VOPAGU-2260 file (C-alpha; in pm, 1 decimal, decimal comma):
REM VOPAGU-2260
SITE   aa  ch    i         X         Y         Z
SITE  MET   A    0    1013,2    1370,7    -744,8
SITE  PRO   A    1    1109,1    1601,7   -1066,6
SITE  GLN   A    2    1414,1    1709,5   -1119,5
SITE  GLN   A    3    1499,3    2097,1    -983,1
SITE  ASP   A    4    1570,5    2367,3   -1211,3
SITE  ASN   A    5    1875,4    2521,4   -1077,1
SITE  SER   A    6    1943,3    2768,3   -1337,0
SITE  THR   A    7    1758,1    3038,8   -1213,9
SITE  MET   A    8    1928,5    3014,3    -843,6
SITE  PRO   A    9    2080,6    3374,3    -750,0
SITE  SER   A   10    2401,7    3403,2    -751,4
SITE  ASP   A   11    2453,2    3515,9    -388,5
SITE  VAL   A   12    2286,1    3190,7    -285,8
SITE  GLU   A   13    2515,3    3012,4    -514,4
SITE  ASP   A   14    2809,7    3176,2    -336,5
SITE  ASP   A   15    2701,3    3055,4     -11,3
SITE  LEU   A   16    2651,3    2718,0    -113,0
SITE  THR   A   17    3009,0    2709,2    -250,6
SITE  ARG   A   18    3156,7    2848,2      62,5
SITE  SER   A   19    2987,3    2631,1     262,3
SITE  LEU   A   20    3168,8    2336,7     112,8
SITE  PRO   A   21    3501,5    2230,8     231,9
SITE  SER   A   22    3791,2    2346,1     -90,4
SITE  VAL   A   23    3990,0    2043,1    -112,1
SITE  PRO   A   24    4218,7    1939,2    -390,4
SITE  ASP   A   25    4151,3    1610,3    -338,3
SITE  SER   A   26    4064,7    1371,3    -641,9
SITE  ARG   A   27    3870,9    1138,2    -394,5
SITE  LEU   A   28    3609,3    1463,3    -319,4
SITE  PRO   A   29    3374,3    1525,0    -617,1
SITE  THR   A   30    3271,8    1912,6    -540,3
SITE  GLN   A   31    3068,1    1983,8    -847,6
SITE  GLU   A   32    2849,9    1668,4    -746,3
SITE  LEU   A   33    2889,2    1777,8    -380,8
SITE  ILE   A   34    2735,3    2137,7    -466,6
SITE  SER   A   35    2462,2    2008,6    -713,2
SITE  THR   A   36    2368,1    1765,9    -371,1
SITE  ARG   A   37    2343,4    2083,1    -124,4
SITE  LYS   A   38    2166,5    2267,3    -438,9
SITE  SER   A   39    1885,0    1998,8    -515,3
SITE  LYS   A   40    1859,9    1995,3    -107,0
SITE  GLU   A   41    1803,5    2352,0     -67,7
SITE  THR   A   42    1582,3    2408,3    -327,6
SITE  GLU   A   43    1343,7    2144,2    -257,9
SITE  GLN   A   44     991,1    2225,2    -180,0
SITE  THR   A   45     857,0    1941,2     -46,8
SITE  ALA   A   46     642,1    1975,8     253,3
SITE  ALA   A   47     685,0    1644,6     368,8
SITE  PRO   A   48     905,7    1533,1     663,2
SITE  LEU   A   49     971,5    1211,8     604,0
SITE  LYS   A   50    1147,2    1089,6     247,2
SITE  LYS   A   51    1198,2     718,4     308,4
SITE  LYS   A   52    1005,5     389,2     319,2
SITE  ASN   A   53     967,8     329,4     664,3
SITE  PRO   A   54     656,2     319,4     853,1
SITE  ARG   A   55     642,1     639,2    1073,7
SITE  TRP   A   56     584,3     457,5    1370,1
SITE  ILE   A   57     936,6     275,9    1374,5
SITE  PHE   A   58    1117,3     599,9    1434,4
SITE  TRP   A   59     876,5     694,0    1733,7
SITE  LEU   A   60     862,3     366,2    1830,1
SITE  ILE   A   61    1268,4     427,4    1864,4
SITE  SER   A   62    1273,4     766,9    2016,7
SITE  MET   A   63    1046,0     708,5    2283,1
SITE  ALA   A   64    1185,3     375,1    2390,7
SITE  SER   A   65    1554,9     482,0    2423,2
SITE  ALA   A   66    1445,8     805,8    2554,5
SITE  THR   A   67    1278,6     585,6    2812,3
SITE  GLY   A   68    1595,4     356,6    2856,5
SITE  GLY   A   69    1848,1     672,0    2877,6
SITE  GLY   A   70    1601,2     857,8    3098,9
SITE  PHE   A   71    1586,0     600,7    3399,9
SITE  TYR   A   72    1950,6     557,5    3352,8
SITE  GLY   A   73    2062,9     887,0    3326,9
SITE  ASN   A   74    1845,7    1025,7    3571,2
SITE  PHE   A   75    1941,8     763,6    3857,9
SITE  PHE   A   76    2258,8     631,1    3771,1
SITE  SER   A   77    2457,9     924,4    3927,6
SITE  ALA   A   78    2250,8     926,1    4213,8
SITE  PHE   A   79    2263,4     542,4    4236,6
SITE  ALA   A   80    2641,5     639,9    4271,0
SITE  ALA   A   81    2616,0     874,1    4481,4
SITE  ARG   A   82    2388,7     651,0    4775,4
SITE  VAL   A   83    2639,2     361,8    4767,4
SITE  GLY   A   84    2951,1     626,7    4845,6
SITE  VAL   A   85    3130,4     749,7    4578,5
SITE  THR   A   86    3347,0    1023,4    4629,8
SITE  GLY   A   87    3332,3    1379,6    4504,1
SITE  ALA   A   88    3630,8    1296,4    4285,4
SITE  LEU   A   89    3539,8     935,1    4144,9
SITE  MET   A   90    3216,6    1100,5    4075,0
SITE  GLY   A   91    3395,5    1376,8    3886,6
SITE  PHE   A   92    3555,0    1098,4    3707,8
SITE  LEU   A   93    3287,8     861,7    3605,3
SITE  THR   A   94    3060,1    1168,3    3478,7
SITE  SER   A   95    3406,7    1283,6    3238,1
SITE  ILE   A   96    3523,6     923,9    3161,0
SITE  ARG   A   97    3148,3     890,8    3038,4
SITE  ASN   A   98    3131,7    1250,2    2843,5
SITE  LEU   A   99    3494,6    1144,2    2683,6
SITE  LEU   A  100    3389,9     776,5    2620,3
SITE  SER   A  101    3063,2     866,4    2467,1
SITE  SER   A  102    3179,7    1123,6    2234,8
SITE  VAL   A  103    3533,5    1031,9    2104,1
SITE  PHE   A  104    3460,0     776,1    1882,2
SITE  GLN   A  105    3137,0     965,8    1739,2
SITE  GLY   A  106    3339,2    1108,9    1441,0
SITE  LEU   A  107    3453,1     772,9    1367,2
SITE  VAL   A  108    3129,7     620,1    1394,5
SITE  GLY   A  109    2944,3     866,9    1203,8
SITE  ARG   A  110    3183,7     791,0     921,8
SITE  LEU   A  111    3088,9     432,8     940,8
SITE  SER   A  112    2740,0     445,0     948,4
SITE  ASP   A  113    2801,5     697,0     616,6
SITE  VAL   A  114    2986,7     409,8     446,0
SITE  PHE   A  115    2828,6      86,1     577,1
SITE  GLY   A  116    2484,4     201,0     661,3
SITE  ARG   A  117    2287,9     284,3    1022,9
SITE  LYS   A  118    2049,8      -4,6    1163,4
SITE  PHE   A  119    2377,2    -219,9    1219,0
SITE  LEU   A  120    2530,8       6,7    1422,9
SITE  LEU   A  121    2219,5     102,6    1607,8
SITE  LEU   A  122    2175,9    -257,3    1654,6
SITE  ILE   A  123    2514,1    -276,0    1841,9
SITE  GLY   A  124    2458,5      81,3    2063,8
SITE  PHE   A  125    2126,5     -91,2    2170,2
SITE  THR   A  126    2253,3    -420,6    2288,3
SITE  LEU   A  127    2514,2    -266,2    2432,0
SITE  CYS   A  128    2282,0     -44,1    2653,8
SITE  PHE   A  129    2050,9    -320,5    2748,3
SITE  GLY   A  130    2357,6    -560,9    2885,0
SITE  ILE   A  131    2482,2    -258,0    3095,4
SITE  SER   A  132    2154,9    -215,6    3240,2
SITE  LEU   A  133    2186,7    -583,5    3373,3
SITE  PRO   A  134    2458,9    -573,2    3634,5
SITE  LEU   A  135    2301,3    -241,2    3797,5
SITE  ILE   A  136    1994,0    -430,5    3876,9
SITE  PHE   A  137    2219,4    -649,0    4146,4
SITE  LEU   A  138    2515,3    -479,0    4217,8
SITE  GLU   A  139    2634,1    -206,6    4361,9
SITE  ASN   A  140    3069,4    -238,6    4346,6
SITE  THR   A  141    3282,5      58,8    4272,5
SITE  ALA   A  142    3443,2    -111,7    3973,2
SITE  ILE   A  143    3122,5    -241,9    3866,6
SITE  LEU   A  144    2976,6     100,5    3852,2
SITE  ILE   A  145    3332,9     199,4    3620,3
SITE  VAL   A  146    3277,3     -44,9    3401,0
SITE  VAL   A  147    2934,7      23,3    3353,0
SITE  ALA   A  148    3005,3     367,6    3292,2
SITE  VAL   A  149    3253,0     300,1    3058,9
SITE  ILE   A  150    3027,9      40,5    2850,2
SITE  GLN   A  151    2751,0     254,0    2841,6
SITE  ALA   A  152    2950,6     559,1    2688,5
SITE  LEU   A  153    3091,3     388,2    2452,6
SITE  ALA   A  154    2725,9     261,4    2317,8
SITE  ILE   A  155    2611,3     617,1    2317,2
SITE  SER   A  156    2897,5     719,2    2095,2
SITE  ILE   A  157    2742,3     468,6    1876,7
SITE  ILE   A  158    2385,3     551,6    1871,2
SITE  ILE   A  159    2417,0     931,8    1913,9
SITE  PRO   A  160    2567,6    1022,4    1567,3
SITE  THR   A  161    2374,6     698,7    1390,2
SITE  TRP   A  162    2052,2     806,0    1534,9
SITE  ASN   A  163    2062,9    1169,8    1401,4
SITE  ALA   A  164    2224,6    1049,3    1077,6
SITE  THR   A  165    1938,8     846,1    1055,7
SITE  LEU   A  166    1693,1    1101,5    1115,4
SITE  GLY   A  167    1867,9    1346,8     830,1
SITE  ASP   A  168    1839,8    1055,4     608,5
SITE  VAL   A  169    1471,0    1085,4     624,0
SITE  THR   A  170    1418,4    1432,2     649,2
SITE  GLU   A  171    1459,0    1741,5     408,1
SITE  VAL   A  172    1611,3    2059,0     521,8
SITE  LYS   A  173    1248,1    2213,0     491,4
SITE  GLY   A  174    1066,5    2079,8     849,9
SITE  ARG   A  175    1385,3    1912,7     966,7
SITE  SER   A  176    1391,4    2069,7    1300,9
SITE  ALA   A  177    1011,6    2079,4    1333,5
SITE  PHE   A  178    1023,3    1692,7    1274,3
SITE  ILE   A  179    1364,8    1621,0    1493,3
SITE  GLY   A  180    1182,7    1837,6    1751,8
SITE  LYS   A  181     851,1    1698,1    1785,5
SITE  ILE   A  182     996,5    1319,6    1761,1
SITE  THR   A  183    1241,3    1409,6    2044,3
SITE  ALA   A  184     967,5    1581,8    2277,2
SITE  LEU   A  185     738,7    1291,1    2219,9
SITE  GLY   A  186    1038,8    1046,2    2346,4
SITE  SER   A  187    1097,3    1285,9    2687,3
SITE  ILE   A  188     685,9    1305,9    2748,8
SITE  VAL   A  189     657,2     896,6    2764,1
SITE  SER   A  190    1007,6     889,4    2955,6
SITE  VAL   A  191     863,1    1156,7    3203,0
SITE  CYS   A  192     524,3     951,5    3242,7
SITE  LEU   A  193     662,8     631,7    3308,1
SITE  THR   A  194     931,8     837,2    3580,0
SITE  LEU   A  195     626,5     994,0    3730,2
SITE  ILE   A  196     389,6     670,3    3777,9
SITE  VAL   A  197     736,4     497,9    3939,1
SITE  ALA   A  198     809,5     778,2    4136,0
SITE  LEU   A  199     422,6     776,4    4272,4
SITE  VAL   A  200     436,6     433,8    4346,6
SITE  PHE   A  201     729,8     481,3    4536,2
SITE  TYR   A  202     653,7     755,2    4743,8
SITE  LEU   A  203     341,4     581,2    4832,4
SITE  ALA   A  204     513,5     280,8    4945,6
SITE  ASP   A  205     728,6     528,6    5155,0
SITE  LYS   A  206     486,6     808,4    5289,3
SITE  VAL   A  207     147,4     649,0    5321,8
SITE  LEU   A  208     131,2     277,2    5241,9
SITE  TYR   A  209     425,7     183,8    5506,2
SITE  GLY   A  210     421,0    -102,9    5699,3
SITE  ARG   A  211     106,0    -180,5    5625,6
SITE  VAL   A  212      -2,5    -526,0    5546,8
SITE  ILE   A  213    -176,3    -590,4    5206,8
SITE  TRP   A  214    -281,6    -958,2    5109,5
SITE  GLY   A  215      21,2   -1098,2    5312,6
SITE  TRP   A  216     250,2    -862,2    5200,3
SITE  GLU   A  217     403,8    -563,6    5433,4
SITE  ILE   A  218     449,5    -244,8    5236,5
SITE  ALA   A  219     817,9    -165,5    5236,6
SITE  ILE   A  220    1022,9     -68,7    4921,1
SITE  PRO   A  221    1407,2     -20,1    5058,6
SITE  TRP   A  222    1588,2     224,5    4833,9
SITE  ARG   A  223    1811,9     -43,8    4667,7
SITE  ILE   A  224    1494,8    -197,3    4513,2
SITE  GLN   A  225    1381,8      99,0    4427,3
SITE  TYR   A  226    1684,5     170,0    4168,4
SITE  SER   A  227    1672,0    -214,8    4091,8
SITE  ILE   A  228    1354,9    -134,5    3935,5
SITE  ALA   A  229    1445,1     167,1    3745,8
SITE  PHE   A  230    1699,8       9,9    3577,4
SITE  THR   A  231    1512,9    -281,0    3503,1
SITE  LEU   A  232    1285,8     -41,1    3328,3
SITE  SER   A  233    1582,4      64,6    3158,6
SITE  ALA   A  234    1675,0    -259,5    2979,9
SITE  MET   A  235    1374,1    -363,0    2877,2
SITE  SER   A  236    1327,6     -10,2    2680,9
SITE  TYR   A  237    1656,2     -84,6    2530,1
SITE  LEU   A  238    1519,6    -412,8    2421,4
SITE  LEU   A  239    1227,1    -260,6    2281,2
SITE  CYS   A  240    1467,5     -67,2    2045,3
SITE  ILE   A  241    1665,8    -359,4    1976,5
SITE  LEU   A  242    1352,3    -561,9    1798,5
SITE  ALA   A  243    1265,5    -171,5    1635,3
SITE  VAL   A  244    1556,0    -142,7    1465,7
SITE  VAL   A  245    1529,7    -539,4    1339,0
SITE  LEU   A  246    1186,2    -418,0    1170,5
SITE  MET   A  247    1329,5     -64,2    1066,0
SITE  GLN   A  248    1487,0     -90,6     688,5
SITE  GLU   A  249    1818,5      52,5     639,9
SITE  THR   A  250    1795,0     399,9     541,0
SITE  LYS   A  251    2139,1     461,3     374,1
SITE  LEU   A  252    2246,8     241,6     107,3
SITE  VAL   A  253    2570,7      55,6     190,1
SITE  THR   A  254    2853,4    -109,0     -56,2
SITE  LYS   A  255    2679,5    -410,8    -168,4
SITE  LYS   A  256    2895,5    -725,1    -329,8
SITE  ILE   A  257    2817,4    -838,2    -695,2
SITE  GLY   A  258    2982,4   -1100,0    -807,2
SITE  LYS   A  259    3378,4   -1052,7    -697,4
SITE  ARG   A  260    3335,5    -728,4    -766,5
SITE  LYS   A  261    3213,9    -459,3    -464,1
SITE  LYS   A  262    2994,9    -228,6    -606,2
SITE  LYS   A  263    2956,4     102,1    -371,5
SITE  GLN   A  264    2648,2     278,7    -356,4
SITE  PHE   A  265    2568,6     557,2    -114,6
SITE  GLN   A  266    2256,8     748,7    -111,6
SITE  GLU   A  267    2146,8     921,4    -362,3
SITE  ARG   A  268    1917,2    1239,9    -442,6
SITE  PRO   A  269    1665,6    1134,9    -747,7
SITE  GLU   A  270    1715,4    1460,7    -937,0
SITE  VAL   A  271    2139,6    1454,7    -874,4
SITE  GLY   A  272    2105,1    1124,9   -1057,1
SITE  GLN   A  273    2416,5     962,0    -992,5
SITE  GLN   A  274    2599,8     791,9    -747,8
SITE  ILE   A  275    2865,9     986,2    -564,5
SITE  GLU   A  276    3198,0     838,8    -393,2
SITE  SER   A  277    3170,2     933,0       6,0
SITE  PRO   A  278    3502,2    1142,8      76,3
SITE  ARG   A  279    3711,2    1120,8     409,5
SITE  LEU   A  280    3626,4    1259,2     681,5
SITE  ILE   A  281    3907,1    1517,2     703,4
SITE  VAL   A  282    3666,4    1701,4     462,3
SITE  ALA   A  283    3408,6    1783,9     718,9
SITE  LEU   A  284    3702,8    1960,2     942,2
SITE  LYS   A  285    3793,7    2196,8     649,8
SITE  ASP   A  286    3436,5    2322,3     638,0
SITE  LYS   A  287    3520,4    2645,4     808,8
SITE  THR   A  288    3173,8    2773,4     855,3
SITE  PHE   A  289    3167,8    2361,1    1016,7
SITE  LEU   A  290    3490,0    2419,5    1192,1
SITE  LYS   A  291    3365,5    2764,4    1367,7
SITE  PHE   A  292    3085,2    2606,2    1470,7
SITE  LEU   A  293    3265,1    2321,0    1629,2
SITE  VAL   A  294    3531,5    2540,8    1808,3
SITE  VAL   A  295    3244,0    2731,8    1969,9
SITE  TYR   A  296    2984,1    2445,8    2031,2
SITE  SER   A  297    3273,7    2268,3    2243,8
SITE  LEU   A  298    3385,9    2563,7    2450,4
SITE  PHE   A  299    3051,0    2624,4    2569,7
SITE  GLY   A  300    3049,4    2223,3    2636,4
SITE  PHE   A  301    3357,6    2284,3    2858,8
SITE  ALA   A  302    3143,1    2556,1    3057,6
SITE  MET   A  303    2822,4    2320,3    3080,4
SITE  SER   A  304    2986,9    1993,6    3204,4
SITE  THR   A  305    3144,0    2177,3    3530,2
SITE  VAL   A  306    2840,0    2164,9    3704,2
SITE  TRP   A  307    2720,8    1803,2    3640,5
SITE  PRO   A  308    2945,2    1631,6    3884,0
SITE  LEU   A  309    2820,2    1890,7    4120,2
SITE  ASN   A  310    2442,2    1805,2    4071,3
SITE  PRO   A  311    2433,3    1443,9    4231,4
SITE  ILE   A  312    2629,2    1562,0    4557,1
SITE  ILE   A  313    2379,2    1873,2    4598,2
SITE  GLN   A  314    2107,1    1618,3    4600,8
SITE  ILE   A  315    2235,4    1321,6    4777,4
SITE  ASP   A  316    2486,1    1478,2    5013,7
SITE  ILE   A  317    2348,7    1862,4    5058,5
SITE  LEU   A  318    1966,2    1788,7    5016,2
SITE  ASP   A  319    1928,2    1422,5    5114,1
SITE  MET   A  320    1653,1    1376,2    4819,8
SITE  SER   A  321    1485,9    1043,4    4797,6
SITE  PHE   A  322    1412,6     882,9    4472,8
SITE  SER   A  323    1096,9    1022,7    4423,7
SITE  SER   A  324    1231,8    1360,6    4495,6
SITE  ILE   A  325    1451,6    1322,1    4232,3
SITE  ALA   A  326    1203,2    1174,5    3976,4
SITE  VAL   A  327     998,9    1483,0    4001,4
SITE  LEU   A  328    1287,7    1676,0    3973,4
SITE  SER   A  329    1379,6    1534,7    3639,7
SITE  ALA   A  330    1013,5    1492,7    3514,3
SITE  SER   A  331     973,4    1889,6    3594,0
SITE  PHE   A  332    1289,0    1908,0    3337,4
SITE  ALA   A  333    1172,5    1609,1    3099,3
SITE  ILE   A  334     844,7    1829,9    3029,4
SITE  THR   A  335     976,2    2232,1    2987,7
SITE  MET   A  336    1262,8    2061,9    2750,2
SITE  SER   A  337     962,8    1896,7    2534,7
SITE  ILE   A  338     746,2    2165,4    2526,3
SITE  SER   A  339    1077,1    2362,7    2403,3
SITE  GLN   A  340    1172,1    2072,5    2153,3
SITE  ILE   A  341     829,5    2105,6    1972,4
SITE  TYR   A  342     826,3    2490,9    1959,4
SITE  GLY   A  343    1128,0    2567,3    1909,0
SITE  GLY   A  344    1189,5    2325,3    1627,9
SITE  LYS   A  345     924,3    2499,7    1469,1
SITE  LEU   A  346    1041,4    2836,9    1521,2
SITE  GLY   A  347    1389,9    2730,6    1397,6
SITE  ASP   A  348    1237,7    2631,3    1114,9
SITE  ARG   A  349    1066,0    2949,9    1030,4
SITE  ILE   A  350    1346,7    3226,3    1163,7
SITE  GLY   A  351    1675,5    3018,6    1128,3
SITE  ARG   A  352    1874,0    2796,3    1368,5
SITE  ARG   A  353    2119,7    3045,0    1500,1
SITE  PRO   A  354    1885,7    3280,3    1695,0
SITE  LEU   A  355    1729,7    2973,9    1875,3
SITE  ILE   A  356    2076,5    2829,9    1961,2
SITE  ILE   A  357    2225,5    3208,1    2098,1
SITE  GLY   A  358    1896,2    3269,8    2282,2
SITE  GLY   A  359    1909,0    2917,6    2464,1
SITE  ALA   A  360    2267,3    2937,5    2541,6
SITE  PHE   A  361    2271,8    3279,9    2713,2
SITE  ILE   A  362    1954,5    3092,7    2915,0
SITE  LEU   A  363    2117,7    2821,7    3003,9
SITE  VAL   A  364    2420,9    3016,2    3166,5
SITE  LEU   A  365    2130,0    3121,5    3439,1
SITE  TYR   A  366    2095,7    2773,5    3551,9
SITE  PRO   A  367    2414,9    2738,1    3827,4
SITE  ALA   A  368    2286,2    3042,8    3984,2
SITE  ALA   A  369    1932,1    2891,8    4043,7
SITE  ILE   A  370    2038,2    2628,0    4241,9
SITE  ILE   A  371    2177,4    2850,2    4488,6
SITE  PRO   A  372    1860,7    2930,5    4690,3
SITE  ALA   A  373    1811,6    2532,5    4712,2
SITE  ILE   A  374    2150,4    2525,4    4875,2
SITE  PHE   A  375    2096,7    2860,7    5100,3
SITE  THR   A  376    1741,5    2735,7    5197,4
SITE  ASN   A  377    1812,5    2301,7    5232,3
SITE  ALA   A  378    1478,4    2295,2    5025,8
SITE  TRP   A  379    1505,8    2059,2    4732,0
SITE  PRO   A  380    1167,3    2219,6    4588,4
SITE  PHE   A  381    1350,0    2543,5    4475,8
SITE  LEU   A  382    1535,0    2283,8    4217,2
SITE  ILE   A  383    1253,9    2263,8    4033,2
SITE  LEU   A  384    1236,3    2629,1    3941,3
SITE  ALA   A  385    1656,3    2574,2    3824,8
SITE  ASN   A  386    1536,5    2263,5    3602,5
SITE  VAL   A  387    1252,5    2464,7    3426,3
SITE  LEU   A  388    1458,8    2692,3    3322,0
SITE  ALA   A  389    1713,8    2474,2    3209,2
SITE  GLY   A  390    1444,7    2261,9    3022,6
SITE  ILE   A  391    1311,5    2567,0    2820,2
SITE  ALA   A  392    1654,9    2652,8    2708,5
SITE  ALA   A  393    1806,6    2295,6    2670,6
SITE  GLY   A  394    1504,3    2189,4    2416,8
SITE  SER   A  395    1517,7    2481,4    2171,2
SITE  PHE   A  396    1930,7    2504,3    2217,7
SITE  PHE   A  397    2017,8    2100,4    2144,6
SITE  VAL   A  398    1719,1    2055,7    1869,6
SITE  ASN   A  399    1852,1    2356,5    1674,7
SITE  LEU   A  400    2208,8    2233,3    1723,6
SITE  ASN   A  401    2111,9    1906,5    1595,0
SITE  ALA   A  402    1954,5    2055,6    1289,1
SITE  TYR   A  403    2256,4    2335,5    1215,0
SITE  ALA   A  404    2482,0    2024,4    1204,5
SITE  LEU   A  405    2285,6    1848,4     958,8
SITE  ASP   A  406    2190,9    2160,0     738,0
SITE  LEU   A  407    2597,0    2209,2     684,6
SITE  ALA   A  408    2633,1    1849,4     569,6
SITE  PRO   A  409    2626,0    1723,1     222,0
SITE  GLU   A  410    2389,1    1452,6     248,6
SITE  ILE   A  411    2683,8    1180,7     180,2
SITE  MET   A  412    2835,8    1325,4     508,6
SITE  MET   A  413    2578,0    1392,6     769,6
SITE  GLY   A  414    2689,1    1110,5    1031,5
SITE  ALA   A  415    3045,6    1271,7     977,0
SITE  TYR   A  416    2914,2    1590,5    1044,4
SITE  SER   A  417    2683,3    1450,2    1339,2
SITE  GLY   A  418    2966,2    1228,6    1495,8
SITE  LEU   A  419    3230,7    1534,2    1480,3
SITE  LYS   A  420    2982,3    1752,5    1657,4
SITE  GLU   A  421    2984,6    1526,8    1961,4
SITE  MET   A  422    3335,9    1415,8    1954,0
SITE  ALA   A  423    3439,9    1702,7    2001,1
SITE  PHE   A  424    3162,3    1825,6    2261,1
SITE  GLY   A  425    3279,4    1529,1    2463,6
SITE  LEU   A  426    3612,7    1587,3    2492,6
SITE  MET   A  427    3550,1    1889,9    2615,2
SITE  THR   A  428    3297,7    1782,5    2851,1
SITE  PHE   A  429    3543,8    1512,3    2971,7
SITE  THR   A  430    3834,5    1778,5    3034,6
SITE  GLY   A  431    3552,3    2035,0    3199,1
SITE  SER   A  432    3375,8    1768,1    3461,5
SITE  LEU   A  433    3724,6    1589,1    3526,8
SITE  CYS   A  434    3828,1    1951,9    3636,2
SITE  ALA   A  435    3522,0    2009,5    3865,6
SITE  GLY   A  436    3528,8    1689,7    4004,9
SITE  PHE   A  437    3879,2    1735,2    4155,0
SITE  ILE   A  438    3775,6    2099,2    4258,4
SITE  ILE   A  439    3468,2    2009,8    4394,6
SITE  ASP   A  440    3675,1    1734,0    4654,8
SITE  VAL   A  441    3932,1    1995,9    4754,2
SITE  LEU   A  442    3674,7    2297,5    4845,4
SITE  ALA   A  443    3425,7    2019,8    5044,6
SITE  ASN   A  444    3731,2    1904,5    5224,5
SITE  ARG   A  445    3817,7    2244,5    5330,0
SITE  TYR   A  446    3511,0    2403,9    5386,5
SITE  GLY   A  447    3206,0    2174,4    5391,5
SITE  TYR   A  448    2953,9    2103,5    5109,0
SITE  GLN   A  449    2769,0    2366,1    5137,8
SITE  VAL   A  450    3030,4    2656,7    5065,9
SITE  MET   A  451    3186,6    2431,3    4816,8
SITE  ALA   A  452    2846,3    2413,6    4614,8
SITE  LEU   A  453    2767,3    2781,0    4679,4
SITE  SER   A  454    3148,3    2883,9    4499,8
SITE  MET   A  455    3096,0    2644,0    4230,2
SITE  THR   A  456    2738,1    2774,7    4126,4
SITE  SER   A  457    2871,1    3082,2    4098,0
SITE  GLY   A  458    3183,0    3059,0    3958,1
SITE  ILE   A  459    3032,6    2824,8    3688,3
SITE  THR   A  460    2747,0    3089,9    3587,2
SITE  ILE   A  461    3054,2    3356,6    3565,6
SITE  LEU   A  462    3241,3    3110,7    3302,1
SITE  ARG   A  463    2896,1    2960,9    3144,4
SITE  PHE   A  464    2830,0    3359,9    3084,3
SITE  ILE   A  465    3196,6    3412,9    2885,3
SITE  ALA   A  466    3114,4    3093,5    2670,1
SITE  ALA   A  467    2782,1    3179,9    2571,2
SITE  PHE   A  468    2911,1    3497,6    2374,2
SITE  GLY   A  469    3093,9    3265,1    2104,5
SITE  PHE   A  470    2757,3    3193,6    1947,4
SITE  LEU   A  471    2741,1    3506,3    1806,3
SITE  LEU   A  472    2991,9    3432,8    1568,5
SITE  ILE   A  473    2845,2    3173,2    1447,6
SITE  THR   A  474    2685,6    3147,4    1052,2
SITE  GLU   A  475    2320,9    3083,0     981,8
SITE  SER   A  476    2256,3    2731,6     834,2
SITE  LEU   A  477    1895,4    2757,1     722,3
SITE  PRO   A  478    1873,3    2964,0     369,0
SITE  GLU   A  479    1651,6    3210,8     302,2
SITE  LYS   A  480    1415,3    2982,3      90,3
SITE  GLN   A  481    1404,8    2716,1     296,8
SITE  LYS   A  482    1258,2    2917,2     615,2
SITE  ARG   A  483     900,1    2835,2     604,7
SITE  VAL   A  484     639,9    3063,9     611,5
SITE  LYS   A  485     327,4    3094,2     818,8
SITE  GLN   A  486      60,6    3060,4     600,8
SITE  PRO   A  487    -242,5    3282,2     654,7
SITE  LYS   A  488    -594,1    3123,1     721,5
């Protein structure tokens, strides 16, 4: 790609670029080089979303397999824990510890991926996810569930910032949100289809063919076998992720040893023409625009997480939902979220990230209130409406949040920015879900499950509404020149 001439850049854009980088009097931060990198990134006019030599199918395959493995684990682990008798307080603890450990190391992991590369860390994360799926196939001890939750959370803390940074490596600012939306949506769609197929088989076995004898076999699949099959599919999906990452070429240049000396090589832009030493992690926290976003996002995460330990209790203890019902419920969320990711990503590249982040946050406010009809009527199909509402909001909201953090990051710190975003979010969701778990137990013991659920959903709706106002304070991350204008036909 020919070198761009930045001498014609308007002064207001140049000022924005300078302000978006932290002012740090540290010799290890080559400010001019970072500004040059940001300028060249924002003046890039290429329409192709990918800029690396890896074939596209590798990224699509990792997205599909990861979403499938995470879908089977995420959709059924909490319900499985509730089914084997986990209490509300312990459910809150399991949820909170997963939130904490899946996020607290993400800043460090993101920084490590910036320095040592993405491939090795992705292999570690997916291998851990594969390993922890195996005990769930055979065991249901509470202590085992805690160990599995801890290890899975650590694996997620490795995968998320590294994968986000990988997508940042292989995309340009222009078209980034749309590409992330498409690749994430496809993974969700594949996960949903497999979940629905499994749910249909179990529904037929439970409701239609139960007790019949076919080829000498009596049709009967106990709930424990159903969950074992789900966790087996999760393990197989993560194994596929491992194989795909093995085939993937490194997207980030890393430190190489030449003779007795180590030569640091970092991802460089052809138009910059020089290698830049990666600055310290603290640099990201001195970026005022990013720091403001971090605070707002974290507070909203606290409000969001208070409903998470409540959901499996509503599904199992109040509504007594079956495996197939939970699968249909999860699919309704994933399908609408996938559609929202595709169109939300495209729209984010066209009008900016900020409007869609704000809109998504205020729609997510309504999710706890939308659960109330199902609690009143004791009819789980009402939860489908709540999940559709949440899916529409969450798809656009999170795909533009990911693009927002990558937009703000200098190219040599994409992993650090992505990791810090998830770390701060995880710390607050840990606090929120842990507090909610204890409150759930107190209210349930005193007033019963139904009154507890109605009180919690009403209070969480108000809390989310207050927290959503913080997104009005964030600054748009997509420069005007990078907004995609729809071409006339």
